[in-house]
N, C-alpha and C positions, 0 to 999 in steps of 0.2 A: 564792424568785420575786423577780424584779427589779419595783420599782415606781418611779413617777415620783411626786416630792413636789414640789408646786408652792408657791412662796412669793412674797410681794412686799411692798415697803415703800417709802414715799416720804420725802423729805429735804427740808427748809425750803430750803436752797440748795446750789449747786454748790461745796460746800467740801470738801477731801479728808478732814480729819478726822471730819467729819460722815457722810460716804460710807462711810468704812472702819468708823466705830462702828456705824452702821446696818445695814450688810452683815452685820456678825459678829453683832449680836443677832438678825437674822433666820435665820441659818443655825444658830445655837446653838438658837434656840426651835424650828426646823423638826425638828431632831434630836431634843431633848429630847420634843416632843410625838408624836414617832414611835418613839421607843425606839431610835434609830439610833447605833451607834457610828461611829466614823470607819473602821474596817475592813470595815464594810458598804456604804461608800459606793463605787460604781463611777466616778462622776464627777458634777461640778457644773457646769451652765452658766449663767452669770449675763449678763442683760441691762439695758441702761440705755436710758431715753430719749435723745434726742440732746442734750438740755440738760445732761446729766452728762458731763463730759469732763476733771474736774481729777485724777481718780484711778482707778486700776483696783480695782474691788470685790474681784476675785479675790485681791488682796494681803491683804484681811481675814480670809479663808478660811484662807490659807497662814499666818496668825499665831497660829491656834487650836492650842492644845496638842493633839498626836497627828494632827492633820489636814494636816502638812507634805507628806505624799506623795499626798493625794488629787487627781487630776487636776481642775483647774479653769480654764474659759476664760471670757473676756468678749466680749461683742458688744454692738451697739447694736439696739434695736428698729427696727421700720419707724416712720418719721415720719408718722403718720397723723393728719391735722386732727382736732382735739378731743379728742385722747388725753390721758389723766392726764399732767401734767408730773412732772418731778423724781422719777422712778419706777424703782426697780431690782428686777427681776424674777430669781427664781432657779428652777431646774429641778434637782432633785437625784434622781440616779438610785441607789437602794439596795436592796440585799437585805433582805427582811423576809418574815415568815409572815403579814403582815397582808394582807387582802383591800383591793380597791381601795375599797369603802365604808368600811373602818377607817383609811384613811390621813387624817390631820389637815394640810390645806393652809393655810399660815398667811399671812394677810394683815394687815400692821399699819400704823398712822398711816393717811394719807388712803387706802391701797391697800385698807382694808376695803371700799370701794365698788366695787371690781373684782368680786369674785365674792362677795357677801353670802350666797349660797345654798351655799357651800363652810365657812363659819364655823360651827364646832362648839362653842367655847368662848367665852362672851362676855367672859371676861378677856383672852383674845388679841386683839391690835389696839388695846385700849385703853390707851395710855400718857400 
């Protein structure tokens, strides 16, 4: 079964090194928490708030060992007044035997505020 796995993380500033580091951390955590290997991933869509423009977060995914051929695309989020700034969101489409309720959606840094109802592990998101 194909499932969508959601994740989000914030960065402290629009700096390429931090964007790449935090995107990689988020994607690896999403895969680990859901027992997902790269061959199970159909695609990854990454969006950023419009205040992030110094680097393509997809580049971080392509640098992960065995993730080179996973299709990844970047886009910007809608610029809604009052939305969380400096936020990177990930939608991973992966094959898994897990039910919707068993999927661990990962929110890290300030992004834990986006969907506190989906946080299952108190250690995730606290760094």
